[in-house]
C-alpha positions as CSV (number, residue, x, y, z in Angstrom):
1,M,-31.5,-22.6,-15.7
2,P,-28.0,-21.5,-14.0
3,S,-28.6,-19.0,-11.5
4,S,-27.4,-15.4,-11.1
5,K,-24.6,-16.5,-8.6
6,Q,-23.4,-19.3,-11.3
7,F,-23.4,-16.5,-13.7
8,V,-21.7,-14.1,-11.9
9,S,-18.9,-17.0,-10.8
10,Y,-18.7,-18.1,-14.5
11,E,-18.1,-14.6,-15.2
12,M,-15.3,-14.4,-13.3
13,T,-13.2,-17.0,-14.8
14,I,-12.5,-15.7,-18.1
15,M,-10.4,-13.6,-17.7
16,K,-9.8,-10.1,-19.0
17,D,-7.3,-7.4,-19.8
18,I,-8.2,-4.7,-17.4
19,A,-6.7,-0.9,-17.6
20,I,-6.4,1.3,-14.6
21,I,-5.7,5.0,-15.1
22,G,-4.1,6.2,-11.9
23,A,-2.2,4.5,-9.3
24,G,-3.1,6.3,-5.9
25,I,-5.1,3.9,-3.3
26,T,-8.0,3.2,-5.3
27,G,-6.3,2.4,-8.5
28,L,-3.5,0.0,-6.2
29,T,-6.7,-1.8,-4.5
30,L,-8.3,-2.5,-8.1
31,A,-5.4,-3.6,-9.6
32,S,-4.6,-6.0,-6.8
33,K,-8.0,-7.4,-6.5
34,Y,-8.3,-7.8,-10.1
35,K,-4.9,-9.5,-10.8
36,K,-6.1,-11.9,-7.3
37,A,-9.2,-12.6,-9.7
38,G,-7.1,-14.1,-12.4
39,H,-7.2,-11.0,-15.0
40,N,-4.6,-9.0,-17.1
41,V,-4.0,-6.0,-15.1
42,K,-2.1,-2.8,-16.6
43,V,-1.9,0.1,-14.3
44,F,-1.0,3.4,-16.3
45,E,0.3,6.3,-13.8
46,S,1.2,9.7,-15.1
47,Q,3.4,10.6,-12.6
48,N,6.7,9.0,-11.4
49,R,6.0,7.5,-8.1
50,T,2.3,5.8,-7.1
51,G,0.1,6.6,-3.6
52,G,-1.4,9.6,-5.5
53,V,-1.8,12.4,-2.4
54,V,-0.2,9.5,0.5
55,Q,3.0,10.8,0.1
56,S,5.8,10.8,3.2
57,K,9.3,12.3,2.7
58,R,11.9,11.8,6.2
59,I,14.1,15.5,6.6
60,N,16.5,16.4,8.9
61,G,15.3,13.6,11.1
62,F,11.5,14.6,11.0
63,L,9.3,12.5,9.1
64,L,6.5,14.1,7.1
65,D,3.0,12.8,6.0
66,F,2.0,15.1,2.9
67,G,-1.4,13.6,2.5
68,A,-3.2,11.4,5.2
69,N,-1.1,10.9,8.2
70,T,-3.3,8.6,9.6
71,L,-5.7,5.6,9.2
72,N,-8.8,4.6,11.1
73,V,-9.7,1.1,10.6
74,R,-13.3,0.7,12.2
75,L,-14.3,-1.6,9.5
76,K,-13.9,-4.9,9.3
77,K,-13.6,-4.9,6.1
78,T,-10.8,-2.3,6.0
79,K,-8.9,-4.4,8.6
80,K,-8.9,-7.9,6.1
81,I,-7.8,-5.3,2.9
82,L,-5.2,-4.6,5.1
83,E,-4.3,-7.9,6.3
84,D,-4.9,-9.3,2.6
85,H,-1.9,-7.1,1.3
86,N,0.0,-7.1,4.6
87,A,-0.5,-4.0,5.9
88,W,-1.8,-4.4,9.3
89,N,0.4,-6.5,11.2
90,S,3.3,-3.9,10.3
91,C,0.9,-0.9,11.5
92,L,1.7,1.4,14.0
93,D,-0.7,2.0,17.1
94,A,-1.3,5.7,17.8
95,N,-0.4,6.6,21.0
96,K,-2.8,6.9,23.5
97,L,-3.5,10.6,23.8
98,A,-4.6,10.8,20.3
99,N,-8.2,9.9,21.9
100,K,-7.8,13.6,23.4
101,R,-9.0,16.3,21.0
102,M,-9.2,19.2,21.1
103,I,-10.7,22.9,19.7
104,V,-10.2,26.9,20.2
105,R,-12.5,28.7,22.1
106,D,-12.3,32.3,23.4
107,G,-8.8,32.0,22.0
108,K,-8.0,29.5,24.4
109,I,-7.4,25.3,23.4
110,I,-9.7,23.2,25.4
111,D,-9.8,19.9,25.3
112,L,-13.0,18.0,23.9
113,P,-15.5,16.0,26.3
114,H,-14.2,12.3,26.2
115,S,-17.2,11.1,28.7
116,F,-20.3,11.9,30.0
117,S,-18.8,13.8,33.3
118,S,-16.2,15.4,31.2
119,F,-19.1,16.9,28.9
120,I,-20.9,17.7,32.0
121,T,-17.6,19.8,33.5
122,S,-16.4,20.6,29.6
123,P,-16.6,24.7,28.7
124,F,-16.6,23.3,24.8
125,L,-20.5,24.2,25.3
126,S,-21.8,26.1,27.4
127,I,-24.8,25.3,29.5
128,K,-27.2,26.4,27.0
129,G,-25.7,24.4,24.3
130,K,-25.0,21.2,26.2
131,L,-29.1,21.3,26.9
132,R,-30.2,21.5,23.8
133,L,-27.7,19.0,22.6
134,L,-29.3,16.5,24.5
135,L,-32.6,16.9,23.3
136,E,-31.4,15.2,20.6
137,P,-33.6,12.0,20.8
138,F,-36.6,14.1,21.0
139,I,-36.0,15.6,17.2
140,S,-37.5,14.6,14.5
141,R,-36.7,13.5,10.7
142,A,-35.2,15.2,8.0
143,K,-38.2,16.5,5.7
144,N,-35.6,16.7,2.8
145,P,-32.8,14.1,3.5
146,E,-31.4,14.0,0.1
147,Q,-30.4,17.5,0.2
148,E,-29.7,18.2,3.5
149,T,-26.5,19.7,4.2
150,V,-23.9,18.6,7.1
151,A,-24.9,22.3,8.6
152,S,-28.4,22.0,8.7
153,F,-28.4,18.3,9.9
154,I,-26.1,19.1,12.8
155,S,-27.7,22.4,13.7
156,R,-31.5,20.8,13.6
157,R,-30.3,17.8,15.7
158,L,-28.0,19.2,17.9
159,G,-28.0,22.7,17.9
160,K,-26.6,26.0,16.7
161,E,-23.5,25.8,19.3
162,A,-22.4,22.5,17.9
163,L,-22.5,23.3,14.8
164,M,-20.3,26.2,15.7
165,Y,-17.9,24.7,18.3
166,G,-18.3,21.2,16.6
167,A,-19.2,20.4,13.3
168,N,-17.6,23.6,11.9
169,P,-14.0,22.4,12.6
170,F,-14.4,18.9,12.2
171,I,-15.6,19.6,9.0
172,S,-12.4,21.6,8.3
173,G,-10.1,19.0,9.8
174,I,-11.8,16.2,7.5
175,Y,-12.2,18.3,4.3
176,A,-10.8,21.9,4.4
177,A,-14.3,22.8,4.0
178,K,-17.5,24.3,5.6
179,P,-20.2,22.5,6.8
180,E,-22.8,24.3,4.7
181,S,-20.9,23.3,1.9
182,L,-21.5,19.8,2.2
183,N,-24.1,16.9,1.7
184,L,-25.1,14.8,4.4
185,K,-25.8,11.7,2.6
186,Q,-22.8,11.8,0.8
187,A,-20.3,13.1,3.1
188,F,-21.4,11.2,5.7
189,P,-24.2,8.5,4.7
190,K,-24.2,6.6,7.4
191,L,-25.4,9.4,10.1
192,S,-28.0,9.9,7.0
193,D,-29.3,6.0,7.2
194,I,-29.1,6.1,10.9
195,E,-31.8,8.9,11.3
196,K,-34.0,7.5,8.5
197,K,-33.7,3.7,10.0
198,Y,-33.6,5.0,14.0
199,R,-35.0,9.0,13.9
200,S,-32.5,9.2,16.8
201,I,-29.0,9.4,15.9
202,I,-27.7,8.7,19.7
203,L,-30.3,6.2,20.2
204,G,-29.4,4.5,16.7
205,M,-25.6,4.3,16.9
206,L,-26.6,2.5,20.5
207,K,-28.9,-0.2,18.8
208,L,-26.3,-0.6,16.6
209,S,-23.2,-1.5,18.4
210,K,-25.5,-4.1,19.5
211,K,-26.4,-6.0,16.8
212,E,-24.2,-9.6,15.7
213,D,-24.1,-8.0,12.5
214,N,-21.9,-5.2,13.0
215,P,-19.9,-4.1,10.3
216,N,-17.8,-2.3,12.5
217,L,-15.1,-3.8,14.7
218,K,-15.3,-4.1,18.4
219,K,-12.7,-1.7,18.7
220,A,-11.0,0.9,16.2
221,R,-7.6,1.1,16.1
222,L,-6.0,4.8,14.4
223,I,-2.7,3.6,12.7
224,S,-0.2,4.9,10.3
225,Y,3.6,3.0,9.9
226,H,6.9,3.3,11.0
227,Q,7.8,5.0,7.6
228,G,4.8,7.1,7.3
229,M,1.7,6.3,5.5
230,E,3.5,5.6,2.4
231,E,4.7,2.7,3.8
232,L,0.5,1.5,2.7
233,V,1.0,3.0,-0.9
234,R,4.4,0.3,-0.6
235,N,2.5,-2.3,0.6
236,L,-0.5,-2.5,-2.0
237,S,2.1,-2.4,-5.2
238,V,4.2,-5.2,-4.1
239,S,1.8,-8.1,-5.6
240,I,1.7,-5.8,-8.4
241,N,4.8,-4.0,-9.3
242,D,5.2,-5.7,-12.8
243,E,2.0,-3.8,-13.6
244,I,2.6,-0.5,-12.9
245,F,3.7,1.7,-15.4
246,L,5.1,5.0,-14.1
247,R,5.1,8.2,-16.7
248,H,2.6,6.7,-19.2
249,S,0.7,9.1,-19.5
250,V,-2.8,8.4,-21.2
251,Q,-4.0,10.4,-23.9
252,K,-7.0,9.2,-25.4
253,I,-9.9,7.0,-24.9
254,F,-11.9,5.3,-27.3
255,P,-14.2,2.0,-28.2
256,Q,-12.3,-0.7,-30.2
257,K,-14.6,-3.4,-32.1
258,G,-16.5,-3.7,-28.7
259,R,-13.4,-3.1,-26.8
260,W,-11.6,-0.3,-25.4
261,G,-8.5,1.6,-27.0
262,I,-5.9,3.6,-24.4
263,T,-3.2,5.9,-26.4
264,F,-0.6,6.9,-23.9
265,K,2.8,8.4,-24.1
266,N,5.6,6.5,-22.0
267,E,8.4,7.7,-20.8
268,S,10.2,7.7,-23.7
269,E,7.9,9.9,-24.9
270,E,6.6,7.6,-27.4
271,I,2.8,7.6,-28.6
272,I,1.6,3.8,-28.3
273,S,-1.8,2.3,-28.3
274,E,-3.3,-0.6,-26.6
275,V,-6.3,-2.2,-26.4
276,F,-8.2,-3.5,-23.3
277,D,-11.2,-4.9,-22.6
278,E,-12.3,-2.9,-19.2
279,V,-11.3,0.3,-18.7
280,Y,-11.2,2.1,-15.2
281,S,-10.6,5.9,-14.7
282,T,-9.1,6.5,-10.8
283,I,-7.7,10.1,-11.4
284,P,-8.7,12.8,-9.4
285,S,-11.5,14.3,-11.1
286,H,-9.4,17.9,-11.7
287,K,-7.6,15.9,-14.1
288,I,-10.0,14.0,-16.2
289,P,-10.1,17.3,-19.0
290,T,-6.5,15.6,-20.0
291,I,-7.7,13.0,-21.4
292,D,-9.4,13.1,-24.7
293,W,-12.6,11.2,-24.4
294,S,-14.0,12.0,-27.8
295,G,-14.8,8.7,-29.2
296,I,-17.2,7.6,-26.2
297,K,-20.7,7.8,-26.2
298,E,-22.2,10.8,-24.3
299,N,-18.9,12.0,-24.1
300,E,-20.3,15.4,-23.2
301,E,-20.6,14.1,-20.3
302,V,-17.6,13.6,-19.3
303,L,-16.5,16.6,-18.2
304,K,-19.3,17.1,-15.8
305,L,-17.5,14.4,-13.5
306,S,-14.3,17.2,-12.9
307,S,-16.9,20.2,-11.8
308,V,-16.0,18.6,-8.2
309,P,-15.0,21.8,-6.1
310,H,-11.8,22.5,-4.9
311,F,-9.4,24.3,-2.6
312,P,-6.3,25.1,-2.0
313,L,-4.1,23.8,1.0
314,A,-1.1,24.6,2.9
315,L,0.3,22.3,5.5
316,V,3.0,24.1,7.5
317,Y,5.5,21.7,9.1
318,L,7.1,23.3,12.0
319,G,9.8,21.6,13.9
320,F,11.1,23.0,17.4
321,K,13.3,22.2,21.1
322,K,10.8,19.9,23.6
323,E,11.0,22.8,25.6
324,N,10.5,25.9,24.0
325,I,6.5,24.8,23.9
326,K,5.1,25.2,27.0
327,H,2.0,23.2,25.9
328,P,2.3,19.9,27.3
329,L,1.3,18.6,23.5
330,D,-1.1,15.6,25.3
331,G,-3.8,15.3,22.5
332,F,-4.4,14.4,18.7
333,G,-4.4,18.3,18.3
334,F,-6.5,21.2,18.0
335,L,-8.5,22.5,15.7
336,V,-10.0,26.1,14.7
337,P,-13.8,26.8,14.6
338,E,-14.3,29.7,12.3
339,V,-16.0,32.0,14.3
340,E,-12.7,32.0,16.6
341,N,-11.2,34.4,13.8
342,L,-7.9,32.6,13.5
343,K,-6.1,32.2,9.9
344,I,-5.1,28.7,10.7
345,L,-7.0,25.6,10.7
346,G,-5.6,23.1,13.0
347,T,-2.5,21.8,14.1
348,L,-1.8,18.4,14.6
349,F,0.9,17.2,17.3
350,S,2.6,14.8,14.7
351,S,4.9,13.7,17.3
352,T,2.8,13.0,19.8
353,L,0.6,11.2,17.9
354,F,3.6,8.5,16.6
355,P,7.2,7.9,17.2
356,G,9.6,8.4,15.0
357,R,8.1,11.5,13.7
358,A,11.0,13.6,15.3
359,P,14.4,13.7,16.9
360,D,14.9,12.6,20.2
361,G,14.5,16.2,22.1
362,Q,12.4,17.5,19.8
363,I,8.5,18.0,18.5
364,L,6.9,17.8,14.9
365,L,3.8,20.2,14.8
366,T,1.3,19.9,11.5
367,T,-0.7,23.0,10.8
368,F,-3.2,23.2,7.8
369,V,-4.0,26.6,6.5
370,G,-6.4,27.7,4.0
371,G,-9.2,25.7,2.3
372,E,-12.8,27.1,2.1
373,R,-12.7,28.9,4.5
374,N,-9.6,31.1,3.2
375,P,-8.3,30.0,0.3
376,E,-6.1,32.8,-0.6
377,L,-3.9,31.9,2.7
378,A,-2.9,29.1,0.7
379,N,-1.9,31.1,-2.4
380,L,0.4,33.6,-0.4
381,P,4.1,33.4,-0.4
382,E,5.9,30.3,1.6
383,S,7.1,33.5,3.9
384,S,4.0,34.8,4.4
385,I,2.3,31.5,5.6
386,L,5.1,31.0,7.6
387,S,4.7,34.3,9.7
388,L,0.8,33.7,10.1
389,V,1.4,30.3,11.1
390,K,4.3,31.1,13.5
391,N,2.4,34.0,15.1
392,E,-0.8,32.2,16.1
393,L,0.8,28.8,17.2
394,T,3.2,30.8,19.6
395,H,-0.2,32.7,21.3
396,L,-2.0,29.7,21.5
397,L,1.0,27.0,22.7
398,K,3.2,29.4,24.4
399,I,6.0,28.3,21.9
400,K,9.5,31.0,22.6
401,G,12.1,31.3,19.6
402,D,12.1,30.3,16.2
403,P,11.0,26.9,15.0
404,I,14.0,24.9,13.9
405,F,13.2,23.2,11.1
406,V,10.4,24.3,8.8
407,E,8.9,22.6,5.6
408,I,5.8,24.0,3.9
409,K,3.9,21.5,0.9
410,K,1.4,23.2,-0.8
411,W,-2.0,21.2,-3.2
412,K,-4.0,23.8,-5.3
413,N,-6.5,21.3,-5.9
414,A,-6.7,19.3,-1.9
415,I,-9.9,17.4,-1.6
416,P,-12.7,17.2,-3.6
417,L,-15.8,18.0,-1.7
418,P,-18.8,15.8,-1.6
419,D,-21.4,18.7,-2.1
420,Q,-25.0,19.2,-3.3
421,G,-24.2,17.8,-7.0
422,M,-22.0,14.9,-6.2
423,Q,-24.9,12.5,-6.4
424,E,-25.7,13.9,-9.6
425,R,-22.4,13.3,-10.7
426,K,-22.4,9.4,-9.4
427,K,-25.7,9.3,-12.0
428,I,-23.3,10.6,-14.7
429,A,-20.6,8.3,-14.1
430,E,-23.1,5.3,-13.7
431,N,-24.7,6.3,-17.3
432,L,-21.6,6.4,-18.6
433,S,-20.4,3.2,-18.0
434,I,-23.9,1.5,-18.5
435,K,-23.8,3.5,-22.4
436,N,-20.4,2.5,-22.9
437,P,-20.1,-1.0,-21.2
438,G,-16.3,-2.0,-19.8
439,L,-15.6,2.2,-19.1
440,F,-15.7,2.7,-15.2
441,F,-15.2,5.5,-12.9
442,R,-13.6,6.0,-9.4
443,G,-12.2,7.7,-7.3
444,G,-12.3,9.8,-3.9
445,H,-14.6,12.5,-6.2
446,L,-17.1,9.6,-6.5
447,N,-16.5,6.9,-3.4
448,G,-15.1,9.6,-0.6
449,V,-11.9,10.6,-0.3
450,S,-11.4,8.9,3.5
451,L,-8.7,5.8,3.2
452,P,-11.5,3.4,3.9
453,N,-13.5,4.4,0.7
454,C,-10.2,4.5,-1.2
455,L,-9.6,0.7,-0.2
456,D,-12.6,-0.5,-1.2
457,P,-13.8,1.4,-4.2
458,Q,-17.5,0.3,-4.5
459,S,-19.7,1.0,-7.3
460,F,-22.8,3.4,-6.6
């Protein structure tokens, strides 16, 4: 009798017609993977460009990233994917100063500890807060890990002060959200798994680092590209350029004699239908209702996939003459804990991170406003957003004069949050695929928003 491996190998030799909806990082990666496996692939993208939220633009000598600013390569498999797409050797390592992270405490920017000795001397936490954090190896496991929030986890294991000055700004920097809103198992599954297996996070991470089958690289690399993160998009697209159809908006998906029909509007506004063996939807959750799913089984469940919370976010790019900023900008940037009652979420020192982000003698700062903490601020007029950012940065960074460059990018639906409902949405997506063989759902709202997750969109 043939083994399961033989069955898989046999199935992979059958050439399929595969449609992928959405040409973001997830869609491009899937298309490349299936084309390499010998399948016929067609990518439908409603916009006139690929990459989704990963966008880079050079304006007046300043290089701006409108989506992800960096890619943190920790996993061996992430490196392998980049190598397979000629996106490894061409990448650009971040300045070593990027290892230095900062937060605001008591109205001033302070360095976060990067060693045990700096932990002892850092004003990041009070003496009481540091002693509480050192108790972590003695804390028991969660009683209900499936429903634990990030806030509950950090407070329970590391203390309330670590939550206020560690997790809170950290979460705002990644998700533009509050740790109380995120489910630990969905947002940081590795932390949940380490506690389950080793009880202590600190001791568990030490043990994992010594394992021979450690999936992590010996040394992580924080990278970008000479032309910004959109260069990664171009690398992912090279092998599938002929399979990508821009300004092709999918209108309807329906079963068609054991296969899948797709009705779409092309760049000439013509309505056309084609048939495929498999369909992968990788579009953002808030765009799922734009497609007619009425023909599929349990179609009422599809709209539940769009119930992901998103909050608006404004990215404010300011250029200054170097001599007009007193702060040395000698790090990655700084984040603002909610308890500090400032309006901005944090600022990246973009021209410190990578070369070529600003003209010689000038500085580029990228500041984030809005998110779950202050969603209304992201919807203010640009002049109002600029004013509040200038006011707070002037105080924090000791800036003289006005910026010589200003650009603002607004995202109405910025980041899909891995909240308490994410596991249920995953179950819905999985059940829809079972009831509708050949129809699959992928994307940041299900697989996670980090670039490594988007580059490796596993099933769930």
